N, C-alpha and C positions, 0 to 999 in steps of 0.2 A: 353437524354430521357426527355420527358415532365414531369414536376413536378405535380404529382397527390396527393402530401402530403400537406394538408391544416391545419391539427391539429395534434400535437404530445403530448405525455406524457413524463415526465422525473421523475426519482426517483433515490435515493441513497440507496444502500443496503450493508449489511455486516459491517465490522469495519469502523469507520470514518477515514478519511485521509485529511490532510490539502491540499487544492486545489479543494475539491469538490464544495465549494461555488463559487469559481472562474469559475469552469466549468459550473455550473448552470447559472450563470450570463451571460457568453459568449454565451451559447446555446440559452438562452431566447432572448437576444438582437439580435443575428445574425438571429434567426428564424423569429423574428418580421420584421427585415429588408428584409427577403425573403418572407414576407407576410404569415407567418405560425404562427398559434396560439399555445401557449404552456400551458399545464396543469401540475402543479407540484403535484405529489402524495406524501403524508406524510407517513413516517415510512416504506419506501420501499415496498416490495411485500405485506406486511400486509395492507398498505394503498390501494394498488391496489384491494385487495379482499374486503376491507371495503368501497371502492369507496370514500375514503377520499382525496379529491384533491381541488386545487384552481387554477383558471386561473392566470397566471403570466404575469405581465406587465414590462415595462422598469423600472418603479419606484419601483416595488416590489422586484427587485433584486439589487437595489441601495444600496451601503454601505456594501456589503457582500464580496467584492473581497479580503479583508485583514483578514477575519474571518476564524479561523480554524473550524473543525467539519463540520456539514451540517445543514443548516437552514430548510431543508426538513425532517430532522431527519432520523433515521434508526432503524430497529427492526427485530427480527427473526420471521418467520412464518412457523410453522410446517404444517399448512393447505395448504400452497402454494406448498409444496413438494408432495402433492397428486394430482391425476387427477381432483378430485372435485374442489380443490382450483385453479388449472390452468384454468379450464373451467369457474369458477366464475370470475377470473381476465379477461379472454378474453371477457366474456359477458359484463362486466363493460366498457371495452375499446370500444367495439362496440356500446353500448348504449350511450356513451359519444362522439361518432363519432371521436374517436382517430384513426388516420391513421397509426401511427408508435410510437415506444417507445424507449427512451434512458435510458439505465441502467448504472449507475455509481457505480463501485464496483470492487471486486476481482473475483477470479475464481469460487467461490461458487455462487456469484450473476450472473455470466455469464452462469452458468449451468441452472439457472432459466430462463434467457433470451433465451437460446437455446431451452428450453422446450416450451416456448411460441411461438418461431419461428416455431417449428414443428407443432404447432396448427394453423399456418397461420398468426400469428401476425408479422408485420414488426418490427424488433428490431436491435439496434446497442448498443454495450457496449463501455464505456470509462473506461480504467483501472485505478483504484485508490486503492492502498494498500501500506502501508509503508514497507511491506516485499519485494516488488519488485520481486515477484516470479511467474509472469504470463508469460508463454512462448509466444514468438512472438513480444514482445516489450522490448526495451532496458531500458525504464523507465516507472514507474507507478506513478500517482499523489500521493503525500504525502511522497515518498521515500526521496527526497532531503531535504525536511523540517525536517523530522524525523532524518535524518543523521546530520543535522546542530544542532538540539537540543541535540542529543547524544554527539557530539563533544564538545559543550559548557559545558555540565555537567561533562564529563570526564576530561576536562581541570581543572575544579574546584577541582575534586577529586585528580588529580595529585598533586596539590598544597599541600594538606594535606598529601598525601602519601610521598612526598619528605621531607616535614617538619619533619615527625615522623619516617622516614626510614622504611616504611611499604610495605608489599605486599598487593595489592588490587585486588579483583576479582569483576568485574562489569558485571552484567547480562543485556543484551539487548533483545529486542523482536526478534522473528524468530523461530517459532515452527518447521517448516519444511525446512526453508531456512536460510543459513548463510550470505546472502547478506549484511544485516545491520552490522553484526559483522565484516565481512571482511573489508568493506570500512571504518567503524568507527575506527576499529583497526589500519588500515593503516594510516588514517588521524591523529590519535592521537599518533602514535608512540608506540603502545602497544607492550609488549614483547611476548605475546602469544594470539592466537585467537582460541577458541573452537567452532566448528560448527557441526550441526547434520550430515552433509555429510561425515565427516571424523572422524574415531574412535579416542577417547580421550585416551591418555596414561599419566595419572597423575604421575605415578612413574618416567617416563622419564623426564617429565616437572619439577618435584620436584628436581631430581638429577641435571638437568641443572641449576636450580635456585641456588642450593647450591654451585655449582662449579663456577658460574659467578656473585655471589653477591658482591664480593670485589670491592669497589669503586662506587657501585650503591646505590643511595639514595632511590630508589623505584623500584618496579616491578609491571607492570599492566597486568592483564589477562582479555580479553574480552570474555564473554561466551554468545552464543546464547541460548535462553531459551530451545530450542529443543535438545541441546547437553548435558546440565547438569544444575543442580541448583547451583547458585552461593554459597549459604551457604554450600552445601555439598562439593563443590570444595575447598572452603576456609578451611574447617575443615580437609580435607585430606591433603592438602598442609602444613598446620600448623603442623600436626603430622610428616610428612615426612621431613620437612625442619627445624623444631624447631625454627620458627621465627614468629613474630607477623603478622597475616593475617587478613584483614578486607574485608567485602563484601558489595556490594550495588546493589540493584535491582531497575533499573530505572523505570520499569513498564509503566503505561499508560501515564505518562508525555511525553513519546516519540511521542504519537499520536497528541497531541494538539499543539496550537500555530499558529501564523500568518504564512501563506504559504510563502515560499521563492520566489524570483523572478523567479527561474527556474520552480517551480510548477505553478506559476500564468501564465507565458507565455505558458507553455505546456498545461495547462487547456484551454486556449483560442484557441490554435491550434487544440486540440482534439475536442473541441466543434464544430468548423467550419467544420472539416472533417466529424464529425458525422451527422450534418445537411445536408451537401452536399451529403453524401452517401445515406441517407434516401430519400432525394428529387429526387435522380436519380433512385429510385426503389430498392436500395440495402437492404439486410437483413442478419441476422445470422452471424454477424461479429463484430469485435471490431476495434477501432482506435488504432494506434501504432506509435512508433517512432523507426526507424531502421537506424543506421548510420547517425543520425541527419536528417532523412527525415520522414515526417509524411505520414502514409499510412494506408491501411485497411488490416486486417488479418482475414480470415475466422475462425469461432469458431471451425470448424473441425480441423484446424491446431493448434489452441490454446490448444485444449485438446489432441493433439496427443502425447505429451510427457511433462515431468516436465522440468522446466527451470533449467539449470545447473549453478552451481557457476563458477566463473572465478578462476580456480585452479592456474593459473599462477600468478594472483594477490595475492592469498592467500599465495603461496610460497614466493613471492617477499617480502611480508610484514614481514615475519619471517627473511628473509635475512637482511633487514634493521634494525631489532631489535637486531642484534648481538652486 
C-alpha cells in the first residue's frame, strides 16, 4: 500500500519500563529514514490533551538508548478516560497534522489507544511493562531488564541469608501476574514462589520448611506483590517454624536501570514494525514477538483474554528446589 503517513506522534504511558527510550530512539530514526516526521508528546495522554509536544530529530534522541525510564515522561490522566478528553486529544492530533500515533505502554495504555482508534485515529502500540502480562506477545519491553535487576538483588540477599542461616521472604512486583516471581525464582534457585494465580498455603509451606531445614543454610521465598505481603508472610512463617525470618520488599528499584541487550534489540525491532505497520495503513493493533518472530496483533485479540502464566515452569521451579 502507498505510504500516506507523513507525520506521526509518539508517547509513553503507564508505568515506566527500561527500553522505552530505546524504542523512541529507534522509532524516530527509522521514521526519519522513511521521510516521516515525528512529534514526541510529553507525559503520555496528558500531554496529548494539553498539546505538549516537540518535533524530534535524530540528534534529540541521541544518547538515550542506554537510559532507563522515559525521556518523554509519563503521567496519569483522568480526563483522557472521558469522551471529552478523547475528543480533545483527537482534535489536537488533527490540528498538528498528525497522521498516526505510536503508544508505548501496557494494557491500560492500549485501551486508551484503542479508544482513539475507534474515533478514527490511526494508532499502534508497543508493549512495555515489567509485568510481561500483555496477551499476544511473549515479551514486553522492560521485563528482561527488571528480571536481571531482581536476580542481582536476590543474589546479594542470598549471601546474607546463608551467612546467618535465615529464612528470607522477598517481595517482587506483579499485582496481577506472577511472571516476574516465577522466572526470578527459577533463575535464583528459590525454594518457594508465591503468585496471585495460585492459592497460597502458608501452613503447608511452613511444615515443609521445618521438615527439610536440616543441612540448609538458607531458605528463600519469592512473593509476587499480588499474592501476599512479604512482611505478613514472614511473620506467619516465623510463628509456624520458630526460626529467624527476614523480609525484603524490592519495590520500584525493579523498574529502573539501563536496559538489557534483550530489551534494546527488542525495542528496535518493535519500533521498525510499528512504523512499517502505520505506513501501510494499519491501525488498532500492537507489535509483538511470538516464537522469536516479530509480528502484529490486533487489539481485539490482545483484550480477548488475560495472559496465562507458564504453570509447567512454575511447577518445575519447585521440583528443582527440593
